[in-house]
FILUMMI-344543 format. One record per residue: residue number from 1; residue in one letter; x, y, z of N, C-alpha, C in turn. Coordinates in nm, 2 decimals. Layout:
BEGIN
REC  nuvex  tido     n_x     n_y     n_z    ca_x    ca_y    ca_z     c_x     c_y     c_z
REC    NUM     a       X       Y       Z       X       Y       Z       X       Y       Z
...
// end
This chain:
BEGIN
REC  nuvex  tido     n_x     n_y     n_z    ca_x    ca_y    ca_z     c_x     c_y     c_z
REC      1     m   -3.26   -0.99    3.93   -3.14   -1.07    3.90   -3.10   -1.04    3.76
REC      2     y   -3.20   -1.05    3.66   -3.17   -1.03    3.52   -3.11   -0.89    3.50
REC      3     r   -3.18   -0.79    3.58   -3.15   -0.66    3.57   -2.99   -0.63    3.60
REC      4     y   -2.95   -0.69    3.71   -2.81   -0.68    3.75   -2.72   -0.75    3.65
REC      5     l   -2.76   -0.86    3.60   -2.68   -0.93    3.50   -2.67   -0.84    3.37
REC      6     f   -2.78   -0.78    3.33   -2.77   -0.68    3.22   -2.68   -0.57    3.24
REC      7     l   -2.68   -0.51    3.37   -2.58   -0.41    3.40   -2.44   -0.45    3.39
REC      8     i   -2.42   -0.57    3.44   -2.28   -0.62    3.44   -2.23   -0.63    3.30
REC      9     i   -2.31   -0.69    3.21   -2.28   -0.71    3.07   -2.25   -0.58    3.01
REC     10     l   -2.34   -0.48    3.03   -2.33   -0.35    2.98   -2.20   -0.28    3.02
REC     11     c   -2.16   -0.30    3.15   -2.04   -0.24    3.20   -1.92   -0.30    3.13
REC     12     l   -1.93   -0.44    3.11   -1.81   -0.51    3.05   -1.80   -0.47    2.91
REC     13     g   -1.91   -0.46    2.84   -1.92   -0.41    2.70   -1.85   -0.28    2.69
REC     14     g   -1.90   -0.18    2.78   -1.84   -0.05    2.77   -1.69   -0.04    2.80
REC     15     t   -1.65   -0.13    2.88   -1.50   -0.14    2.91   -1.43   -0.19    2.79
REC     16     a   -1.48   -0.29    2.72   -1.42   -0.34    2.60   -1.41   -0.23    2.49
REC     17     y   -1.52   -0.15    2.47   -1.52   -0.05    2.37   -1.42    0.06    2.41
REC     18     a   -1.40    0.08    2.54   -1.31    0.18    2.58   -1.16    0.16    2.56
REC     19     q   -1.12    0.02    2.53   -0.98   -0.02    2.52   -0.92    0.05    2.39
REC     20     t   -0.79    0.07    2.40   -0.72    0.12    2.28   -0.72    0.01    2.18
REC     21     p   -0.77    0.04    2.06   -0.77   -0.06    1.95   -0.63   -0.11    1.91
REC     22     d   -0.63   -0.24    1.87   -0.50   -0.30    1.83   -0.49   -0.27    1.68
REC     23     t   -0.45   -0.16    1.65   -0.42   -0.11    1.51   -0.31   -0.03    1.49
REC     24     l   -0.24   -0.03    1.38   -0.13    0.05    1.34   -0.17    0.15    1.24
REC     25     l   -0.30    0.16    1.21   -0.35    0.26    1.11   -0.38    0.39    1.18
REC     26     i   -0.32    0.49    1.14   -0.34    0.62    1.20   -0.48    0.67    1.19
REC     27     e   -0.55    0.65    1.08   -0.68    0.70    1.06   -0.78    0.62    1.15
REC     28     r   -0.74    0.51    1.21   -0.83    0.43    1.31   -0.80    0.46    1.45
REC     29     m   -0.71    0.56    1.47   -0.66    0.60    1.60   -0.72    0.73    1.64
REC     30     t   -0.72    0.77    1.76   -0.75    0.90    1.81   -0.61    0.98    1.81
REC     31     s   -0.63    1.11    1.81   -0.51    1.20    1.82   -0.42    1.16    1.95
REC     32     y   -0.49    1.13    2.06   -0.42    1.10    2.18   -0.35    0.97    2.16
REC     33     e   -0.41    0.87    2.09   -0.34    0.75    2.08   -0.23    0.75    1.99
REC     34     v   -0.23    0.84    1.88   -0.11    0.86    1.80    0.00    0.93    1.88
REC     35     r   -0.04    1.02    1.95    0.06    1.10    2.04    0.13    1.00    2.14
REC     36     d    0.05    0.91    2.20    0.10    0.82    2.30    0.19    0.71    2.23
REC     37     a    0.16    0.67    2.11    0.23    0.58    2.04    0.37    0.63    2.00
REC     38     i    0.38    0.76    1.96    0.50    0.83    1.93    0.59    0.83    2.05
REC     39     t    0.53    0.87    2.16    0.59    0.89    2.28    0.66    0.75    2.33
REC     40     a    0.58    0.65    2.30    0.63    0.51    2.34    0.73    0.46    2.25
REC     41     g    0.77    0.52    2.14    0.87    0.48    2.06    0.84    0.45    1.92
REC     42     k    0.71    0.46    1.88    0.67    0.44    1.75    0.70    0.56    1.66
REC     43     t    0.82    0.58    1.63    0.87    0.71    1.56    0.89    0.68    1.41
REC     44     t    0.87    0.57    1.36    0.86    0.54    1.22    0.73    0.53    1.17
REC     45     v    0.70    0.58    1.04    0.57    0.58    0.99    0.58    0.54    0.84
REC     46     i    0.49    0.45    0.80    0.48    0.41    0.66    0.38    0.50    0.59
REC     47     v    0.42    0.56    0.47    0.33    0.64    0.39    0.30    0.57    0.27
REC     48     p    0.18    0.50    0.26    0.14    0.42    0.14    0.08    0.51    0.03
REC     49     s    0.12    0.49   -0.09    0.05    0.55   -0.21    0.00    0.43   -0.29
REC     50     g   -0.13    0.45   -0.34   -0.19    0.35   -0.42   -0.22    0.40   -0.56
REC     51     g   -0.35    0.40   -0.59   -0.39    0.45   -0.72   -0.53    0.40   -0.74
REC     52     s   -0.61    0.47   -0.81   -0.75    0.43   -0.84   -0.76    0.42   -0.99
REC     53     e   -0.75    0.30   -1.04   -0.75    0.27   -1.18   -0.82    0.15   -1.22
REC     54     q   -0.86    0.13   -1.35   -0.93    0.02   -1.40   -0.83   -0.11   -1.39
REC     55     n   -0.90   -0.22   -1.37   -0.82   -0.35   -1.37   -0.90   -0.45   -1.44
REC     56     g   -0.95   -0.41   -1.56   -1.03   -0.51   -1.64   -1.16   -0.55   -1.58
REC     57     p   -1.23   -0.65   -1.63   -1.36   -0.69   -1.59   -1.35   -0.76   -1.46
REC     58     g   -1.23   -0.82   -1.41   -1.23   -0.91   -1.30   -1.17   -0.86   -1.17
REC     59     m   -1.13   -0.73   -1.16   -1.07   -0.68   -1.04   -1.10   -0.54   -1.02
REC     60     v   -1.12   -0.51   -0.89   -1.18   -0.37   -0.86   -1.08   -0.25   -0.88
REC     61     i   -1.14   -0.14   -0.89   -1.06   -0.01   -0.91   -0.95    0.01   -0.80
REC     62     g   -0.99   -0.02   -0.68   -0.90    0.01   -0.57   -0.79   -0.09   -0.53
REC     63     k   -0.77   -0.17   -0.63   -0.66   -0.28   -0.61   -0.54   -0.22   -0.54
REC     64     h   -0.48   -0.12   -0.60   -0.35   -0.07   -0.54   -0.36   -0.02   -0.40
REC     65     n   -0.47    0.04   -0.37   -0.51    0.10   -0.23   -0.52    0.00   -0.13
REC     66     f   -0.60   -0.11   -0.16   -0.62   -0.22   -0.06   -0.49   -0.29   -0.04
REC     67     r   -0.42   -0.31   -0.15   -0.29   -0.40   -0.13   -0.19   -0.32   -0.06
REC     68     v   -0.16   -0.20   -0.09   -0.06   -0.12   -0.02   -0.09   -0.10    0.13
REC     69     v   -0.21   -0.08    0.16   -0.25   -0.07    0.31   -0.22   -0.20    0.38
REC     70     a   -0.27   -0.31    0.32   -0.25   -0.44    0.39   -0.10   -0.46    0.40
REC     71     n   -0.02   -0.44    0.30    0.13   -0.47    0.30    0.20   -0.37    0.40
REC     72     g    0.14   -0.25    0.40    0.20   -0.15    0.49    0.19   -0.19    0.64
REC     73     q    0.07   -0.25    0.67    0.05   -0.29    0.81    0.14   -0.40    0.84
REC     74     t    0.16   -0.50    0.75    0.26   -0.61    0.77    0.40   -0.57    0.80
REC     75     i    0.44   -0.47    0.71    0.57   -0.41    0.72    0.59   -0.34    0.86
REC     76     a    0.49   -0.26    0.90    0.49   -0.20    1.02    0.50   -0.29    1.14
REC     77     r    0.42   -0.40    1.13    0.43   -0.50    1.24    0.57   -0.56    1.26
REC     78     r    0.63   -0.58    1.15    0.76   -0.64    1.14    0.87   -0.54    1.19
REC     79     l    0.86   -0.42    1.16    0.95   -0.32    1.21    0.93   -0.30    1.36
REC     80     g    0.81   -0.31    1.41    0.79   -0.31    1.56    0.77   -0.17    1.61
REC     81     n    0.82   -0.07    1.55    0.81    0.06    1.60    0.74    0.16    1.50
REC     82     a    0.65    0.12    1.42    0.59    0.19    1.31    0.45    0.20    1.31
REC     83     l    0.39    0.31    1.26    0.25    0.32    1.23    0.23    0.34    1.08
REC     84     v    0.10    0.34    1.03    0.08    0.35    0.89   -0.01    0.47    0.86
REC     85     a    0.03    0.56    0.78   -0.05    0.68    0.75   -0.16    0.64    0.65
REC     86     p   -0.27    0.73    0.64   -0.37    0.70    0.54   -0.32    0.69    0.40
REC     87     v   -0.37    0.60    0.32   -0.33    0.58    0.18   -0.36    0.70    0.10
REC     88     i   -0.27    0.74    0.01   -0.29    0.83   -0.10   -0.36    0.76   -0.22
REC     89     i   -0.48    0.78   -0.24   -0.55    0.71   -0.34   -0.55    0.76   -0.49
REC     90     f   -0.52    0.90   -0.50   -0.52    0.96   -0.63   -0.38    0.99   -0.67
REC     91     t   -0.34    0.93   -0.78   -0.21    0.93   -0.84   -0.21    0.95   -0.99
REC     92     p   -0.10    0.98   -1.06   -0.11    0.99   -1.20   -0.15    0.86   -1.28
REC     93     n   -0.24    0.88   -1.37   -0.29    0.77   -1.44   -0.32    0.81   -1.59
REC     94     g   -0.25    0.90   -1.64   -0.27    0.94   -1.78   -0.34    1.07   -1.79
REC     95     d   -0.35    1.12   -1.91   -0.42    1.25   -1.95   -0.56    1.23   -1.94
REC     96     i   -0.64    1.33   -1.90   -0.78    1.33   -1.88   -0.86    1.36   -2.01
REC     97     d   -0.82    1.46   -2.08   -0.89    1.51   -2.19   -0.80    1.56   -2.31
REC     98     p   -0.78    1.48   -2.41   -0.83    1.35   -2.44   -0.76    1.24   -2.35
REC     99     p   -0.83    1.13   -2.32   -0.79    1.04   -2.22   -0.67    0.95   -2.28
REC    100     t   -0.58    0.92   -2.20   -0.48    0.83   -2.23   -0.46    0.73   -2.13
REC    101     g   -0.39    0.62   -2.16   -0.36    0.51   -2.06   -0.49    0.46   -2.00
REC    102     h   -0.48    0.44   -1.86   -0.60    0.39   -1.80   -0.72    0.48   -1.79
REC    103     m   -0.70    0.61   -1.82   -0.82    0.71   -1.82   -0.91    0.67   -1.93
REC    104     r   -0.87    0.59   -2.02   -0.97    0.55   -2.13   -1.08    0.45   -2.07
REC    105     h   -1.07    0.41   -1.95   -1.16    0.32   -1.89   -1.24    0.38   -1.77
REC    106     p   -1.37    0.37   -1.77   -1.44    0.43   -1.65   -1.40    0.38   -1.52
REC    107     g   -1.40    0.48   -1.42   -1.37    0.44   -1.28   -1.22    0.48   -1.25
REC    108     t   -1.15    0.52   -1.35   -1.01    0.56   -1.33   -1.01    0.71   -1.29
REC    109     f   -0.91    0.74   -1.19   -0.89    0.88   -1.16   -0.75    0.92   -1.18
REC    110     s   -0.71    1.04   -1.23   -0.58    1.08   -1.25   -0.56    1.22   -1.20
REC    111     v   -0.44    1.24   -1.15   -0.39    1.37   -1.11   -0.26    1.40   -1.18
REC    112     p   -0.22    1.52   -1.20   -0.08    1.54   -1.26    0.03    1.50   -1.16
REC    113     e    0.15    1.47   -1.22    0.25    1.42   -1.13    0.29    1.53   -1.03
REC    114     n    0.29    1.66   -1.06    0.32    1.76   -0.96    0.23    1.77   -0.85
REC    115     v    0.09    1.74   -0.88   -0.01    1.75   -0.78    0.01    1.63   -0.68
REC    116     y    0.03    1.51   -0.74    0.06    1.40   -0.65    0.18    1.42   -0.56
REC    117     a    0.29    1.47   -0.62    0.41    1.49   -0.54    0.39    1.59   -0.43
REC    118     q    0.31    1.70   -0.46    0.29    1.80   -0.37    0.20    1.76   -0.25
REC    119     v    0.10    1.67   -0.28    0.02    1.61   -0.17    0.11    1.52   -0.08
REC    120     l    0.19    1.44   -0.15    0.28    1.35   -0.08    0.37    1.43    0.02
REC    121     e    0.43    1.54   -0.05    0.52    1.62    0.03    0.46    1.68    0.16
REC    122     y    0.33    1.72    0.15    0.27    1.79    0.27    0.22    1.68    0.36
REC    123     v    0.19    1.56    0.32    0.16    1.45    0.41    0.29    1.42    0.50
REC    124     v    0.40    1.42    0.43    0.53    1.40    0.50    0.56    1.51    0.60
REC    125     r    0.54    1.63    0.56    0.56    1.75    0.64    0.48    1.74    0.77
REC    126     s    0.36    1.70    0.74    0.26    1.69    0.86    0.31    1.59    0.96
REC    127     l    0.36    1.47    0.91    0.41    1.37    1.00    0.53    1.41    1.08
REC    128     k    0.62    1.48    1.01    0.75    1.54    1.08    0.70    1.63    1.19
REC    129     q    0.60    1.71    1.17    0.55    1.81    1.27    0.50    1.73    1.40
REC    130     h    0.45    1.61    1.38    0.40    1.54    1.49    0.50    1.46    1.57
REC    131     g    0.62    1.45    1.51    0.73    1.38    1.58    0.78    1.25    1.52
REC    132     f    0.74    1.22    1.41    0.79    1.10    1.34    0.94    1.13    1.29
REC    133     r    1.02    1.04    1.31    1.16    1.06    1.27    1.20    0.99    1.14
REC    134     d    1.15    0.88    1.12    1.18    0.80    0.99    1.05    0.78    0.92
REC    135     i    1.04    0.84    0.80    0.91    0.84    0.72    0.93    0.76    0.59
REC    136     a    0.88    0.64    0.58    0.91    0.55    0.47    0.79    0.56    0.37
REC    137     l    0.83    0.58    0.24    0.72    0.59    0.14    0.73    0.47    0.05
REC    138     i    0.61    0.41    0.05    0.59    0.28   -0.04    0.48    0.31   -0.14
REC    139     g    0.51    0.28   -0.26    0.41    0.30   -0.36    0.37    0.17   -0.44
REC    140     d    0.24    0.15   -0.45    0.20    0.02   -0.52    0.19    0.03   -0.67
REC    141     h    0.20    0.16   -0.72    0.17    0.19   -0.86    0.29    0.25   -0.92
REC    142     g    0.32    0.22   -1.05    0.44    0.26   -1.12    0.45    0.42   -1.12
REC    143     s    0.34    0.49   -1.13    0.35    0.63   -1.14    0.37    0.69   -1.00
REC    144     d    0.37    0.62   -0.89    0.41    0.68   -0.76    0.55    0.70   -0.75
REC    145     q    0.63    0.63   -0.82    0.77    0.61   -0.79    0.85    0.74   -0.81
REC    146     k    0.83    0.80   -0.92    0.90    0.93   -0.95    0.88    1.03   -0.84
REC    147     g    0.75    1.05   -0.81    0.72    1.15   -0.70    0.77    1.12   -0.57
REC    148     q    0.77    0.99   -0.53    0.84    0.95   -0.40    0.98    0.98   -0.39
REC    149     d    1.05    0.95   -0.50    1.20    0.98   -0.51    1.23    1.13   -0.50
REC    150     a    1.14    1.20   -0.57    1.17    1.35   -0.57    1.14    1.41   -0.43
REC    151     v    1.02    1.37   -0.37    1.00    1.42   -0.24    1.10    1.39   -0.13
REC    152     a    1.14    1.26   -0.14    1.25    1.22   -0.04    1.37    1.30   -0.06
REC    153     a    1.42    1.32   -0.18    1.54    1.39   -0.21    1.53    1.54   -0.16
REC    154     k    1.41    1.60   -0.19    1.39    1.74   -0.16    1.39    1.76    0.00
REC    155     l    1.32    1.68    0.06    1.30    1.70    0.20    1.42    1.66    0.29
REC    156     n    1.49    1.55    0.24    1.62    1.51    0.31    1.72    1.62    0.29
REC    157     k    1.72    1.69    0.18    1.82    1.80    0.17    1.78    1.92    0.26
REC    158     e    1.65    1.95    0.26    1.59    2.05    0.35    1.62    2.02    0.50
REC    159     w    1.60    1.90    0.54    1.61    1.86    0.68    1.74    1.80    0.71
REC    160     a    1.84    1.83    0.64    1.97    1.76    0.66    2.02    1.78    0.80
REC    161     s    2.00    1.90    0.86    2.04    1.93    0.99    1.96    1.88    1.11
REC    162     t    1.85    1.81    1.08    1.76    1.77    1.17    1.77    1.61    1.20
REC    163     n    1.70    1.55    1.28    1.71    1.41    1.30    1.60    1.33    1.23
REC    164     v    1.53    1.40    1.12    1.42    1.34    1.05    1.47    1.30    0.92
REC    165     r    1.44    1.18    0.86    1.48    1.13    0.73    1.36    1.07    0.66
REC    166     v    1.35    1.10    0.53    1.25    1.04    0.44    1.31    0.92    0.36
REC    167     h    1.25    0.81    0.36    1.30    0.69    0.29    1.21    0.65    0.17
REC    168     a    1.26    0.67    0.05    1.18    0.62   -0.07    1.21    0.48   -0.09
REC    169     i    1.12    0.39   -0.06    1.14    0.24   -0.06    1.11    0.19   -0.19
REC    170     g    1.20    0.21   -0.29    1.18    0.16   -0.43    1.17    0.02   -0.45
REC    171     s    1.23   -0.06   -0.36    1.22   -0.21   -0.38    1.07   -0.26   -0.36
REC    172     y    0.98   -0.19   -0.29    0.85   -0.23   -0.27    0.79   -0.25   -0.41
REC    173     y    0.80   -0.16   -0.50    0.74   -0.17   -0.64    0.83   -0.24   -0.74
REC    174     r    0.96   -0.18   -0.74    1.05   -0.22   -0.85    1.09   -0.37   -0.82
REC    175     g    1.12   -0.40   -0.70    1.15   -0.53   -0.65    1.24   -0.62   -0.74
REC    176     d    1.19   -0.74   -0.76    1.27   -0.84   -0.83    1.17   -0.91   -0.93
REC    177     p    1.14   -0.84   -1.04    1.04   -0.91   -1.13    1.08   -1.04   -1.19
REC    178     e    1.21   -1.06   -1.21    1.26   -1.19   -1.27    1.23   -1.30   -1.16
REC    179     g    1.27   -1.26   -1.04    1.25   -1.36   -0.93    1.11   -1.39   -0.91
REC    180     d    1.02   -1.29   -0.91    0.88   -1.32   -0.90    0.83   -1.40   -1.01
REC    181     a    0.87   -1.38   -1.14    0.83   -1.46   -1.25    0.88   -1.60   -1.23
REC    182     a    1.00   -1.62   -1.18    1.05   -1.76   -1.16    0.96   -1.83   -1.05
REC    183     e    0.92   -1.76   -0.95    0.83   -1.83   -0.85    0.70   -1.86   -0.91
REC    184     m    0.65   -1.78   -1.00    0.52   -1.81   -1.06    0.53   -1.94   -1.15
REC    185     m    0.64   -1.94   -1.24    0.66   -2.05   -1.33    0.69   -2.18   -1.25
REC    186     k    0.75   -2.17   -1.13    0.77   -2.30   -1.05    0.63   -2.36   -1.02
REC    187     r    0.53   -2.27   -1.02    0.39   -2.31   -0.97    0.30   -2.34   -1.10
REC    188     g    0.37   -2.35   -1.22    0.29   -2.39   -1.34    0.24   -2.28   -1.43
REC    189     i    0.28   -2.15   -1.40    0.24   -2.04   -1.47    0.33   -2.02   -1.59
REC    190     k    0.28   -2.01   -1.71    0.36   -1.98   -1.82    0.41   -1.83   -1.83
REC    191     k    0.52   -1.81   -1.89    0.57   -1.68   -1.90    0.47   -1.58   -1.97
REC    192     e    0.41   -1.63   -2.08    0.32   -1.54   -2.15    0.19   -1.51   -2.07
REC    193     e    0.16   -1.58   -1.97    0.04   -1.56   -1.88    0.07   -1.44   -1.77
REC    194     i    0.19   -1.42   -1.76    0.22   -1.33   -1.65    0.18   -1.18   -1.67
REC    195     g    0.22   -1.14   -1.79    0.17   -1.00   -1.84    0.22   -0.89   -1.76
REC    196     n    0.15   -0.77   -1.76    0.19   -0.65   -1.70    0.08   -0.58   -1.61
REC    197     h   -0.04   -0.61   -1.64   -0.15   -0.53   -1.57   -0.27   -0.62   -1.55
REC    198     a   -0.32   -0.63   -1.42   -0.44   -0.71   -1.40   -0.43   -0.85   -1.45
REC    199     d   -0.30   -0.89   -1.44   -0.26   -1.03   -1.48   -0.26   -1.13   -1.38
REC    200     v   -0.19   -1.24   -1.40   -0.19   -1.34   -1.29   -0.11   -1.29   -1.17
REC    201     r   -0.01   -1.21   -1.18    0.06   -1.16   -1.07   -0.03   -1.06   -0.98
REC    202     d   -0.09   -0.97   -1.05   -0.18   -0.87   -0.98   -0.29   -0.94   -0.91
REC    203     t   -0.36   -1.03   -0.99   -0.47   -1.09   -0.94   -0.45   -1.19   -0.83
REC    204     s   -0.33   -1.26   -0.84   -0.29   -1.36   -0.73   -0.28   -1.28   -0.60
REC    205     q   -0.21   -1.17   -0.61   -0.19   -1.09   -0.48   -0.31   -1.04   -0.42
REC    206     m   -0.41   -1.00   -0.51   -0.54   -0.95   -0.45   -0.62   -1.06   -0.39
REC    207     l   -0.60   -1.19   -0.45   -0.68   -1.31   -0.39   -0.62   -1.33   -0.26
REC    208     a   -0.49   -1.32   -0.24   -0.43   -1.35   -0.11   -0.46   -1.24   -0.01
REC    209     i   -0.48   -1.11   -0.05   -0.51   -1.01    0.05   -0.66   -1.00    0.08
REC    210     d   -0.74   -1.00   -0.02   -0.89   -0.98   -0.01   -0.95   -1.04   -0.13
REC    211     p   -0.99   -1.16   -0.13   -1.05   -1.23   -0.25   -1.19   -1.16   -0.29
REC    212     t   -1.25   -1.09   -0.20   -1.38   -1.02   -0.23   -1.36   -0.91   -0.34
REC    213     m   -1.24   -0.87   -0.36   -1.21   -0.77   -0.46   -1.18   -0.83   -0.60
REC    214     v   -1.19   -0.96   -0.61   -1.17   -1.02   -0.74   -1.31   -1.09   -0.79
REC    215     r   -1.35   -1.06   -0.91   -1.46   -1.12   -0.97   -1.41   -1.25   -1.05
REC    216     t   -1.40   -1.35   -0.98   -1.33   -1.47   -1.05   -1.41   -1.52   -1.17
REC    217     g   -1.54   -1.51   -1.17   -1.61   -1.55   -1.29   -1.60   -1.47   -1.41
REC    218     k   -1.54   -1.35   -1.39   -1.53   -1.25   -1.50   -1.39   -1.23   -1.55
REC    219     l   -1.29   -1.30   -1.50   -1.15   -1.29   -1.53   -1.14   -1.33   -1.68
REC    220     e   -1.06   -1.26   -1.76   -1.03   -1.29   -1.89   -0.90   -1.24   -1.93
REC    221     a   -0.83   -1.30   -2.03   -0.70   -1.26   -2.08   -0.72   -1.14   -2.16
REC    222     g   -0.61   -1.07   -2.19   -0.62   -0.95   -2.27   -0.48   -0.90   -2.31
REC    223     n   -0.49   -0.81   -2.42   -0.37   -0.75   -2.47   -0.38   -0.59   -2.44
REC    224     g   -0.46   -0.55   -2.35   -0.46   -0.41   -2.32   -0.61   -0.35   -2.35
REC    225     k   -0.67   -0.39   -2.46   -0.79   -0.33   -2.50   -0.91   -0.34   -2.40
REC    226     n   -0.90   -0.46   -2.32   -1.01   -0.48   -2.23   -0.96   -0.44   -2.08
REC    227     g   -0.84   -0.37   -2.08   -0.79   -0.33   -1.95   -0.70   -0.43   -1.89
REC    228     v   -0.68   -0.55   -1.95   -0.59   -0.65   -1.90   -0.48   -0.67   -1.99
REC    229     e   -0.36   -0.69   -1.94   -0.24   -0.73   -2.01   -0.18   -0.86   -1.95
REC    230     g   -0.22   -0.97   -2.01   -0.18   -1.09   -1.96   -0.30   -1.18   -1.94
REC    231     d   -0.28   -1.29   -1.86   -0.39   -1.38   -1.84   -0.41   -1.41   -1.69
REC    232     p   -0.51   -1.35   -1.63   -0.53   -1.37   -1.48   -0.61   -1.49   -1.45
REC    233     r   -0.65   -1.57   -1.54   -0.74   -1.69   -1.51   -0.68   -1.80   -1.43
REC    234     r   -0.55   -1.80   -1.42   -0.49   -1.91   -1.34   -0.43   -1.85   -1.21
REC    235     a   -0.47   -1.73   -1.18   -0.42   -1.67   -1.06   -0.48   -1.75   -0.93
REC    236     s   -0.40   -1.75   -0.83   -0.44   -1.82   -0.70   -0.39   -1.74   -0.59
REC    237     a   -0.46   -1.76   -0.48   -0.42   -1.71   -0.34   -0.29   -1.76   -0.30
REC    238     q   -0.25   -1.89   -0.33   -0.13   -1.95   -0.30   -0.02   -1.87   -0.37
REC    239     i   -0.03   -1.85   -0.50    0.08   -1.77   -0.57    0.08   -1.63   -0.51
REC    240     g   -0.03   -1.57   -0.48   -0.03   -1.44   -0.42    0.04   -1.43   -0.29
REC    241     r    0.02   -1.53   -0.21    0.09   -1.52   -0.07    0.24   -1.53   -0.08
REC    242     v    0.29   -1.60   -0.19    0.43   -1.61   -0.21    0.48   -1.47   -0.26
REC    243     l    0.41   -1.41   -0.35    0.45   -1.28   -0.41    0.44   -1.16   -0.30
REC    244     v    0.34   -1.17   -0.22    0.31   -1.07   -0.12    0.43   -1.08   -0.02
REC    245     e    0.47   -1.20    0.02    0.57   -1.22    0.12    0.71   -1.16    0.06
REC    246     r    0.74   -1.18   -0.07    0.86   -1.14   -0.12    0.85   -0.99   -0.12
REC    247     t    0.74   -0.92   -0.16    0.73   -0.78   -0.16    0.75   -0.72   -0.02
REC    248     v    0.69   -0.77    0.08    0.69   -0.73    0.22    0.83   -0.74    0.28
REC    249     t    0.89   -0.86    0.25    1.03   -0.88    0.30    1.13   -0.79    0.24
REC    250     r    1.12   -0.77    0.10    1.22   -0.67    0.04    1.20   -0.53    0.09
REC    251     a    1.08   -0.48    0.11    1.05   -0.35    0.16    1.10   -0.33    0.31
REC    252     t    1.07   -0.43    0.39    1.11   -0.42    0.53    1.26   -0.42    0.55
REC    253     e    1.33   -0.50    0.47    1.47   -0.50    0.47    1.53   -0.37    0.43
REC    254     q    1.47   -0.31    0.32    1.52   -0.18    0.27    1.50   -0.07    0.38
REC    255     i    1.39   -0.07    0.43    1.36    0.03    0.54    1.46    0.02    0.66
REC    256     r    1.49   -0.10    0.70    1.58   -0.12    0.81    1.72   -0.07    0.77
REC    257     k    1.76   -0.11    0.65    1.89   -0.07    0.61    1.91    0.08    0.59
REC    258     s    1.80    0.14    0.53    1.80    0.29    0.51    1.80    0.36    0.65
REC    259     i    1.73    0.31    0.74    1.73    0.37    0.88    1.87    0.36    0.95
REC    260     a    1.93    0.24    0.93    2.06    0.21    0.99    2.16    0.30    0.93
REC    261     a    2.15    0.34    0.81    2.25    0.42    0.74    2.24    0.57    0.76
REC    262     r    2.14    0.61    0.84    2.11    0.75    0.87    2.24    0.82    0.91
// end
């Protein structure tokens, strides 16, 4: 009896493992699953760019990468016909030797702007080859923006006679900083605490997306020397959820408008 019960459980387990996973991440799909998704109408793809850089003593190097992948999935779900490409984790972060910018801190990786742009370009070319029609570029890091704009302009000119378009979604990063600041101040954050890097804004968003990436006991204010610009100590997941929602909403709306204007 137990033997038959074991076989039934094993068969059921095997069936469960055989099911197509509920994911929009291309890297977690098989080639056949990607093909079938495109055939079924998922012809939009989000290409997320992050960055691997220091974030002071209280937040991990991969902040941009974790954040943009999470937000990319939310955007794709809202669009309803989109998948998410693997994140580009190496982006410009200053000179290497002698080091400038974030490269002065261990754990940061930097590539020249033209190298990042070329990698992004060939990622997009690959996606076109497989049948995606609308390719949306979102960048979580300031240094991603110039390359995204350039790649979109170049390929849209080259592909003008085709049904494929590249959309540089600048609102994802540039967004509405004044509006974001107002939302934070509504929740008791002082203007001087907001800062520019690894601050209350950055840290709150990471707490909302994945709190294991924040070392709350090691958060400290800074003016740049410690890798922090601002004061992250009053960051909260509650604030982060508001900011993440604003980012995702802006980007989703821009993608829809850009596709509609094709």
